[in-house]
N, C-alpha and C positions, 0 to 999 in steps of 0.2 A: 573556513567562512564562519562569521562569528555570530551567533544567535543575537535578534535583535531583542534585548531586555526587558523593552514594554510590552513585550509578547506573549502569551501564554501556550507552550506546546507541550505536546507529549510525544513519547517512542511507544508506539504500539504493534501487538504481533496481529496481523490478518493475515489468513489462511497459510500459515506458517513461514511468514517473511514478517520483518519488521522495517516499520517505516515512521516517519517523523511525519508529525500532523497537526495542522494550526487550526484555529475556528476560522470559520468560514473560507475556507480554503479547497480544491478539489484535489482528488488523488485517484490515481491508474492504480488499480490493482488487477490481480488474477481473478477470471469467472466464479462470482458467487451465485448461491440457491437462493435468489429473492427478485421480486420483481420489482418495477421501473416503479419509482414513489415511495417505497417499501422503507421504512426506518428501522436501522440496525443498532443493536449496543455491542462495543468489545469492551470486555473487563481486563482481559489480558493487556494490563497497561504496565509497562518498565520503567516508565520514568516521568516524571512531570514536573516542568518547569516553570514558573509562574513569576512575573516580573524578578529573577534574578536567583529568586529562593527555590531551588534543586531540589527533588525527593525522590530519590532511587530506591526501588523496590528489592524484595530477596526472597523469593525471584519478579515479584510483583506488588505494585504499591495498590495496598487493601485500600477498597471503597471507589478507587479510581474507575470511571467509565468514561469512554468516549463515546459520542453518540454520532452517526451519521445517514445521510439519506443516501437512496441508490438513484443516479440521475439518471444514468442511461447505461446499455449493453453493448459491445460492440468488436471489431476487430483491431487486431496491433498492423501493424505494417509486415510485408511479406518478407520472409527468412528465407534466404537462397542456400542450401547446403551443396557445396560441389565437389566432388569426391576426382581424384585420379591420379594413376600410377604411371609414371611416364615411361615410355619408350615400349607400353603393353598394349596400347590401343584401348585401355580401359578407361572411359571416364563416365560418371554419373551425377544427375543433377536432382534434387529432390527442395522441395520447398513446404513451407508452413507458415499460416497464420495465428497467432495466438488470440482466446477468448479471452477480452477485456471487461472488466466492470469500473464505473468512474464513479468514486463517490463525493459527496458533499458534507464536510464536518462541519457538524450542529452545534457542539459542543462538550467543552472537557472538563469533567468537574474531578476532582482529586486533592 
């Protein structure tokens, strides 16, 4: 996928995972310990691209900050885990749903 050179985007690490974020877009991440409507700042920014001018951090970009607001908390889709050993009469079904947080990216400064 070719990035749009008119847009500003950043690669940021949130809760141990790296995400590509853009201003005024929503992002779903693993559950964060923040209330709905809270504002969060992420300063572990690995890359910032502004209209084709890219800054890569070593390991992070100095002074770069991504600001986001928590929109809501929720659960993901159900994931089914099925184990079976053929000809042994053994089968086991488990499932789980991940707890997720939806963020709205307010601004990228860097």
